[in-house]
C-alpha positions in Angstrom: 7.2 -20.7 -36.8 5.0 -17.6 -36.6 2.5 -19.3 -34.3 5.4 -20.2 -31.9 6.6 -16.6 -31.8 3.1 -15.3 -31.1 2.7 -17.9 -28.3 6.0 -16.8 -26.8 5.0 -13.2 -26.9 1.7 -13.9 -25.2 3.5 -15.8 -22.4 6.0 -13.0 -21.9 3.2 -10.5 -21.7 1.4 -12.7 -19.2 4.4 -12.9 -16.9 5.3 -9.2 -17.2 1.7 -8.1 -16.6 1.3 -10.4 -13.6 4.5 -9.2 -12.1 3.4 -5.6 -12.5 0.0 -6.3 -11.1 1.4 -7.9 -7.9 3.8 -5.1 -7.4 1.2 -2.3 -7.9 -1.3 -4.1 -5.6 1.4 -4.5 -2.9 2.2 -0.8 -2.8 5.3 -0.6 -5.1 6.3 2.7 -6.8 5.0 3.2 -10.3 8.5 3.4 -11.9 9.4 0.1 -10.2 6.4 -1.5 -11.9 7.3 -0.2 -15.3 11.0 -1.0 -14.9 10.2 -4.6 -13.9 7.9 -5.3 -16.8 10.4 -3.8 -19.2 13.3 -5.8 -17.9 11.3 -9.1 -18.2 10.3 -8.3 -21.8 13.8 -7.2 -22.7 15.3 -10.4 -21.5 13.3 -12.3 -24.0 14.4 -10.1 -26.9 11.4 -7.7 -26.9 12.9 -4.3 -26.7 10.3 -1.9 -28.0 7.8 -2.2 -25.2 5.3 0.4 -24.2 3.9 0.7 -20.6 1.7 3.2 -18.9 1.1 2.6 -15.2 -1.1 4.6 -12.8 -2.2 3.7 -9.2 -5.4 2.1 -10.6 -4.4 0.6 -14.0 -1.6 -1.0 -16.0 -1.5 -0.6 -19.8 1.2 -2.7 -21.5 2.2 -3.5 -25.1 5.2 -5.4 -26.4 5.5 -3.6 -29.7 3.6 -1.7 -32.4 2.1 -4.9 -33.8 1.2 -6.5 -30.5 -2.2 -6.1 -28.9 -2.3 -3.8 -25.9 -3.5 -5.3 -22.6 -5.1 -3.5 -19.6 -5.2 -4.5 -16.0 -7.5 -2.6 -13.7 -6.3 -2.4 -10.1 -9.2 -2.1 -7.7 -7.4 -2.6 -4.4 -4.0 -1.7 -3.0 -2.2 -2.4 0.2 1.3 -2.4 1.6 3.0 -5.8 1.4 6.8 -5.4 1.2 7.3 -9.1 1.3 5.4 -9.6 -2.0 7.4 -6.8 -3.6 10.6 -8.4 -2.5 9.4 -11.8 -3.9 8.5 -10.3 -7.2 11.9 -8.6 -7.4 13.6 -11.9 -6.7 11.6 -13.6 -9.5 12.4 -10.8 -11.9 16.1 -11.1 -11.1 15.9 -14.9 -11.6 14.3 -14.3 -15.0 16.8 -11.8 -16.2 19.7 -14.0 -15.0 18.3 -17.0 -16.8 17.9 -19.1 -13.6 14.2 -19.9 -14.2 12.2 -20.6 -17.3 9.2 -18.5 -18.5 6.8 -21.3 -17.4 8.4 -21.6 -14.0 8.3 -17.8 -13.5 4.6 -17.8 -14.4 3.8 -20.6 -12.0 5.8 -18.8 -9.2 3.9 -15.5 -9.8 0.6 -17.3 -9.8 1.3 -18.9 -6.5 2.6 -15.5 -5.1 -0.6 -13.7 -6.2 -2.8 -16.2 -4.4 -0.6 -16.3 -1.3 -1.5 -14.4 1.9 1.7 -13.1 3.3 0.1 -10.6 5.7 0.7 -11.0 9.4 -2.2 -12.2 11.6 -4.8 -9.5 12.3 -4.3 -9.6 16.1 -0.5 -9.1 15.6 -1.1 -6.1 13.4 -3.5 -4.6 16.0 -1.0 -5.3 18.8 1.9 -3.8 16.8 -0.1 -0.7 16.0 -0.8 -0.2 19.7 2.8 -0.7 20.6 3.9 1.8 18.0 1.5 4.4 19.4 2.9 3.9 22.9 6.4 4.4 21.6 5.4 7.5 19.6 4.0 9.0 22.8 7.4 8.7 24.4 9.0 10.2 21.3 6.6 13.2 21.5 7.7 13.6 25.2 4.3 12.6 26.7 3.8 11.6 30.2 4.6 7.9 31.1 1.1 7.7 32.6 -0.4 8.3 29.1 1.3 5.2 27.6 -1.6 3.0 28.5 -4.3 5.2 26.9 -2.2 5.8 23.8 -1.7 2.0 23.5 -5.4 1.3 23.8 -6.4 4.1 21.5 -4.0 3.0 18.9 -5.4 -0.5 19.0 -9.0 0.7 18.8 -8.3 3.1 15.9 -6.5 0.4 13.8 -9.3 -2.1 14.6 -12.1 0.3 13.6 -10.3 1.5 10.5 -9.7 -2.1 9.3 -13.3 -3.1 10.1 -14.9 -0.2 8.2 -12.5 -0.7 5.2 -14.0 -4.2 4.8 -17.5 -2.9 4.9 -17.0 0.3 2.8 -14.8 0.2 -0.3 -14.0 3.9 0.1 -10.9 4.1 2.4 -11.7 7.7 3.3 -14.6 6.6 5.5 -12.6 3.9 7.2 -9.9 6.3 8.2 -12.4 8.9 9.3 -14.1 6.3 11.5 -10.8 5.2 12.9 -9.8 8.8 13.8 -13.2 9.3 15.4 -12.8 6.2 17.6 -9.4 7.3 18.7 -10.7 10.8 19.7 -13.7 9.4 21.5 -11.6 7.1 23.6 -9.0 9.8 24.3 -11.8 12.2 25.4 -13.4 9.6 27.6 -10.1 8.7 29.2 -9.0 12.2 30.1 -12.5 13.2 31.3 -13.4 10.2 33.4 -10.3 8.1 34.2 -7.2 10.2 34.3 -6.4 13.7 33.4 -3.7 13.1 30.8 -2.4 15.1 27.9 -5.2 14.7 25.4 -3.3 16.2 22.4 -0.3 13.9 22.7 -2.5 10.8 23.2 -4.4 11.6 20.0 -1.3 12.5 18.0 0.5 9.3 19.0 -2.6 7.1 18.5 -3.3 8.3 14.9 0.3 7.6 13.7 -0.6 4.1 12.3 -3.2 5.8 10.1 -0.8 8.4 8.7 -0.1 7.8 5.0 3.6 7.5 5.2 4.1 5.0 2.4 1.9 6.8 -0.1 3.7 10.1 0.6 7.1 8.5 0.1 6.0 6.8 -3.1 4.4 10.0 -4.4 7.7 11.8 -4.0 9.8 9.0 -5.5 7.5 8.7 -8.5 7.6 12.5 -9.2 11.3 12.5 -8.9 11.4 9.6 -11.4 9.3 11.6 -13.8 6.0 9.8 -13.2 4.0 13.0 -12.7 0.5 11.6 -13.1 1.1 8.7 -10.6 3.0 11.0 -8.2 0.2 13.6 -8.1 -2.4 10.9 -7.8 -0.7 9.3 -4.8 -0.1 12.7 -3.3 -3.8 13.6 -3.5 -4.6 10.2 -2.0 -2.3 10.8 0.9 -3.8 14.3 1.4 -7.3 12.9 1.5 -6.1 10.4 4.1 -4.6 13.2 6.2 -7.9 15.2 5.8 -9.9 12.1 6.9 -7.8 11.8 10.1 -8.1 15.4 10.9 -11.8 15.5 10.2 -12.5 12.5 12.4 -10.8 14.1 15.4 -12.3 17.5 14.7 -15.8 16.0 14.5 -15.5 14.5 18.0 -14.1 17.8 19.4 -16.9 19.8 17.9 -19.7 17.5 19.1 -18.4 16.9 22.6 
Protein backbone atom coordinates (compact mmCIF):
# COMPACT_ATOMS: atom_id res chain seq x y z
CA UNK A 1 0.00 0.00 0.00
CA UNK A 2 2.87 2.37 0.82
CA UNK A 3 4.61 1.71 -2.49
CA UNK A 4 1.42 2.52 -4.43
CA UNK A 5 1.10 5.85 -2.57
CA UNK A 6 4.70 6.72 -3.37
CA UNK A 7 4.15 5.80 -7.00
CA UNK A 8 1.04 7.97 -7.15
CA UNK A 9 2.87 10.92 -5.62
CA UNK A 10 5.69 10.57 -8.13
CA UNK A 11 3.24 10.57 -11.04
CA UNK A 12 1.44 13.61 -9.65
CA UNK A 13 4.75 15.41 -9.31
CA UNK A 14 5.71 14.48 -12.89
CA UNK A 15 2.47 15.91 -14.27
CA UNK A 16 2.53 19.07 -12.15
CA UNK A 17 6.17 19.82 -12.92
CA UNK A 18 5.76 19.17 -16.65
CA UNK A 19 2.73 21.46 -16.81
CA UNK A 20 4.67 24.18 -15.00
CA UNK A 21 7.71 23.72 -17.24
CA UNK A 22 5.68 24.10 -20.45
CA UNK A 23 3.91 27.17 -19.08
CA UNK A 24 7.12 28.90 -18.01
CA UNK A 25 8.93 28.11 -21.26
CA UNK A 26 5.94 29.48 -23.19
CA UNK A 27 6.01 32.85 -21.44
CA UNK A 28 3.32 32.39 -18.78
CA UNK A 29 3.25 34.49 -15.63
CA UNK A 30 4.95 33.06 -12.55
CA UNK A 31 1.81 33.05 -10.43
CA UNK A 32 -0.03 31.13 -13.16
CA UNK A 33 2.67 28.43 -13.11
CA UNK A 34 2.48 28.02 -9.33
CA UNK A 35 -1.31 28.08 -9.31
CA UNK A 36 -1.55 25.40 -12.02
CA UNK A 37 0.86 23.04 -10.21
CA UNK A 38 -0.96 23.57 -6.91
CA UNK A 39 -4.38 22.89 -8.43
CA UNK A 40 -3.19 19.66 -10.05
CA UNK A 41 -1.66 18.40 -6.80
CA UNK A 42 -4.70 19.46 -4.73
CA UNK A 43 -7.04 17.52 -7.03
CA UNK A 44 -5.21 14.33 -6.09
CA UNK A 45 -5.48 15.03 -2.36
CA UNK A 46 -2.02 16.58 -1.88
CA UNK A 47 -2.75 19.87 -0.18
CA UNK A 48 0.50 20.85 1.53
CA UNK A 49 2.50 21.58 -1.60
CA UNK A 50 5.42 23.98 -1.78
CA UNK A 51 6.51 25.69 -4.99
CA UNK A 52 9.02 28.38 -5.85
CA UNK A 53 9.13 29.62 -9.42
CA UNK A 54 11.48 32.11 -11.03
CA UNK A 55 11.89 32.90 -14.75
CA UNK A 56 14.77 30.39 -14.89
CA UNK A 57 13.82 27.63 -12.44
CA UNK A 58 10.95 25.66 -10.89
CA UNK A 59 11.30 24.15 -7.42
CA UNK A 60 8.40 21.95 -6.30
CA UNK A 61 7.67 19.64 -3.38
CA UNK A 62 4.45 17.85 -2.54
CA UNK A 63 4.88 17.82 1.23
CA UNK A 64 7.47 17.87 4.02
CA UNK A 65 8.30 14.18 3.52
CA UNK A 66 8.48 14.30 -0.27
CA UNK A 67 11.71 14.92 -2.13
CA UNK A 68 12.06 18.34 -3.73
CA UNK A 69 12.47 18.49 -7.48
CA UNK A 70 14.13 21.23 -9.54
CA UNK A 71 13.63 22.07 -13.22
CA UNK A 72 16.09 24.46 -14.85
CA UNK A 73 14.54 26.63 -17.57
CA UNK A 74 17.18 27.56 -20.14
CA UNK A 75 15.03 29.03 -22.91
CA UNK A 76 11.78 30.97 -22.97
CA UNK A 77 9.55 32.22 -25.74
CA UNK A 78 5.99 33.47 -26.22
CA UNK A 79 3.61 30.70 -27.20
CA UNK A 80 0.06 31.55 -26.13
CA UNK A 81 -1.34 28.43 -27.79
CA UNK A 82 0.73 26.14 -25.57
CA UNK A 83 -0.31 28.13 -22.51
CA UNK A 84 -3.95 27.70 -23.52
CA UNK A 85 -3.46 23.96 -24.12
CA UNK A 86 -1.89 23.47 -20.68
CA UNK A 87 -4.75 25.40 -19.09
CA UNK A 88 -7.24 23.12 -20.87
CA UNK A 89 -5.41 20.00 -19.65
CA UNK A 90 -5.26 21.40 -16.12
CA UNK A 91 -9.00 22.09 -16.13
CA UNK A 92 -9.67 18.60 -17.49
CA UNK A 93 -7.61 17.13 -14.63
CA UNK A 94 -9.35 19.11 -11.89
CA UNK A 95 -12.78 18.29 -13.33
CA UNK A 96 -11.95 14.58 -13.48
CA UNK A 97 -12.31 14.29 -17.26
CA UNK A 98 -8.87 12.73 -17.81
CA UNK A 99 -6.78 10.26 -15.86
CA UNK A 100 -3.33 11.04 -14.51
CA UNK A 101 -1.71 8.83 -17.15
CA UNK A 102 -3.68 10.44 -19.97
CA UNK A 103 -2.74 13.91 -18.74
CA UNK A 104 0.94 12.95 -18.63
CA UNK A 105 0.75 11.62 -22.18
CA UNK A 106 -0.99 14.77 -23.42
CA UNK A 107 1.60 17.01 -21.75
CA UNK A 108 4.47 14.96 -23.20
CA UNK A 109 3.04 15.39 -26.70
CA UNK A 110 2.43 19.10 -26.11
CA UNK A 111 6.00 19.65 -24.93
CA UNK A 112 7.39 18.10 -28.12
CA UNK A 113 4.90 19.83 -30.42
CA UNK A 114 5.95 22.83 -32.47
CA UNK A 115 2.94 25.14 -32.51
CA UNK A 116 4.82 28.18 -33.76
CA UNK A 117 3.80 29.80 -37.03
CA UNK A 118 6.15 29.34 -40.02
CA UNK A 119 9.16 31.65 -39.93
CA UNK A 120 8.25 33.40 -43.18
CA UNK A 121 4.80 34.21 -41.80
CA UNK A 122 6.29 35.70 -38.63
CA UNK A 123 8.63 37.88 -40.68
CA UNK A 124 5.77 39.00 -42.91
CA UNK A 125 3.54 39.70 -39.91
CA UNK A 126 6.27 41.74 -38.24
CA UNK A 127 6.70 43.79 -41.39
CA UNK A 128 2.96 44.40 -41.67
CA UNK A 129 2.75 45.43 -38.01
CA UNK A 130 5.56 47.94 -38.54
CA UNK A 131 3.77 49.50 -41.52
CA UNK A 132 0.59 49.85 -39.46
CA UNK A 133 2.50 51.36 -36.54
CA UNK A 134 3.90 53.96 -38.92
CA UNK A 135 0.38 55.07 -39.76
CA UNK A 136 -0.54 55.09 -36.08
CA UNK A 137 2.45 57.36 -35.39
CA UNK A 138 1.11 59.68 -38.15
CA UNK A 139 3.97 59.01 -40.54
CA UNK A 140 3.91 59.78 -44.23
CA UNK A 141 2.20 57.20 -46.47
CA UNK A 142 5.38 57.14 -48.57
CA UNK A 143 7.28 55.77 -45.54
CA UNK A 144 5.08 52.66 -45.29
CA UNK A 145 7.34 50.71 -47.66
CA UNK A 146 10.64 51.43 -45.83
CA UNK A 147 9.07 50.71 -42.44
CA UNK A 148 7.67 47.45 -43.85
CA UNK A 149 11.08 46.39 -45.19
CA UNK A 150 12.98 47.58 -42.10
CA UNK A 151 10.63 45.66 -39.82
CA UNK A 152 11.14 42.47 -41.79
CA UNK A 153 14.92 42.91 -41.81
CA UNK A 154 15.05 43.66 -38.09
CA UNK A 155 13.00 40.60 -37.13
CA UNK A 156 14.99 38.35 -39.47
CA UNK A 157 18.35 39.55 -38.12
CA UNK A 158 17.22 39.30 -34.51
CA UNK A 159 15.97 35.74 -34.98
CA UNK A 160 19.12 34.75 -36.88
CA UNK A 161 21.48 36.01 -34.18
CA UNK A 162 19.36 34.55 -31.38
CA UNK A 163 20.04 31.10 -32.86
CA UNK A 164 23.80 31.75 -33.05
CA UNK A 165 24.25 33.50 -29.70
CA UNK A 166 22.36 32.30 -26.66
CA UNK A 167 22.43 35.81 -25.16
CA UNK A 168 19.28 37.54 -26.37
CA UNK A 169 20.76 40.99 -25.76
CA UNK A 170 23.13 40.68 -28.72
CA UNK A 171 20.36 39.45 -31.03
CA UNK A 172 18.15 42.44 -30.20
CA UNK A 173 21.13 44.78 -30.50
CA UNK A 174 21.94 43.40 -33.96
CA UNK A 175 18.30 43.63 -35.05
CA UNK A 176 18.09 47.29 -34.01
CA UNK A 177 21.35 48.05 -35.82
CA UNK A 178 20.04 46.43 -39.01
CA UNK A 179 16.86 48.52 -38.82
CA UNK A 180 18.80 51.74 -38.30
CA UNK A 181 21.23 50.94 -41.13
CA UNK A 182 18.44 50.30 -43.59
CA UNK A 183 16.51 53.39 -42.49
CA UNK A 184 19.59 55.56 -42.84
CA UNK A 185 20.36 54.14 -46.27
CA UNK A 186 16.79 54.68 -47.44
CA UNK A 187 16.43 58.32 -46.37
CA UNK A 188 19.90 59.24 -47.68
CA UNK A 189 19.93 57.48 -51.04
CA UNK A 190 16.37 56.54 -52.05
CA UNK A 191 13.73 58.86 -50.63
CA UNK A 192 13.89 61.64 -48.05
CA UNK A 193 11.46 60.20 -45.54
CA UNK A 194 10.98 60.71 -41.82
CA UNK A 195 13.85 58.70 -40.38
CA UNK A 196 12.65 58.85 -36.78
CA UNK A 197 9.18 57.47 -37.50
CA UNK A 198 10.56 54.74 -39.76
CA UNK A 199 12.88 53.57 -36.98
CA UNK A 200 10.31 53.84 -34.19
CA UNK A 201 7.73 51.83 -36.13
CA UNK A 202 10.27 49.24 -37.31
CA UNK A 203 11.57 48.40 -33.82
CA UNK A 204 8.10 47.76 -32.38
CA UNK A 205 8.22 43.94 -32.90
CA UNK A 206 11.40 43.92 -30.79
CA UNK A 207 9.86 45.89 -27.93
CA UNK A 208 9.40 43.62 -24.84
CA UNK A 209 5.68 44.11 -24.39
CA UNK A 210 4.92 40.65 -22.97
CA UNK A 211 7.80 40.66 -20.41
CA UNK A 212 6.75 44.10 -19.18
CA UNK A 213 3.13 42.99 -18.80
CA UNK A 214 4.11 39.76 -17.03
CA UNK A 215 6.49 41.64 -14.73
CA UNK A 216 3.72 43.99 -13.62
CA UNK A 217 1.19 41.17 -13.16
CA UNK A 218 3.68 39.07 -11.17
CA UNK A 219 4.52 41.98 -8.87
CA UNK A 220 0.82 42.71 -8.36
CA UNK A 221 0.35 39.03 -7.44
CA UNK A 222 3.15 39.23 -4.85
CA UNK A 223 5.80 37.46 -6.93
CA UNK A 224 8.40 40.14 -6.28
CA UNK A 225 11.54 38.23 -7.30
CA UNK A 226 10.04 37.04 -10.58
CA UNK A 227 8.50 40.44 -11.27
CA UNK A 228 11.75 42.30 -10.72
CA UNK A 229 13.69 39.74 -12.79
CA UNK A 230 11.32 40.10 -15.74
CA UNK A 231 11.35 43.87 -15.36
CA UNK A 232 15.15 43.92 -15.55
CA UNK A 233 15.04 41.59 -18.56
CA UNK A 234 12.62 43.96 -20.31
CA UNK A 235 14.82 46.95 -19.44
CA UNK A 236 17.86 45.22 -20.94
CA UNK A 237 15.91 44.54 -24.12
CA UNK A 238 14.89 48.19 -24.35
CA UNK A 239 18.51 49.20 -23.76
CA UNK A 240 19.71 46.82 -26.50
CA UNK A 241 17.26 48.35 -29.00
CA UNK A 242 18.30 51.89 -28.10
CA UNK A 243 21.99 51.03 -28.14
CA UNK A 244 21.73 49.40 -31.56
CA UNK A 245 20.10 52.45 -33.12
CA UNK A 246 22.46 54.85 -31.30
CA UNK A 247 25.52 52.93 -32.50
CA UNK A 248 24.53 53.41 -36.13
CA UNK A 249 23.78 57.10 -35.64
CA UNK A 250 27.12 57.68 -33.91
CA UNK A 251 29.16 55.85 -36.55
CA UNK A 252 27.34 57.18 -39.61
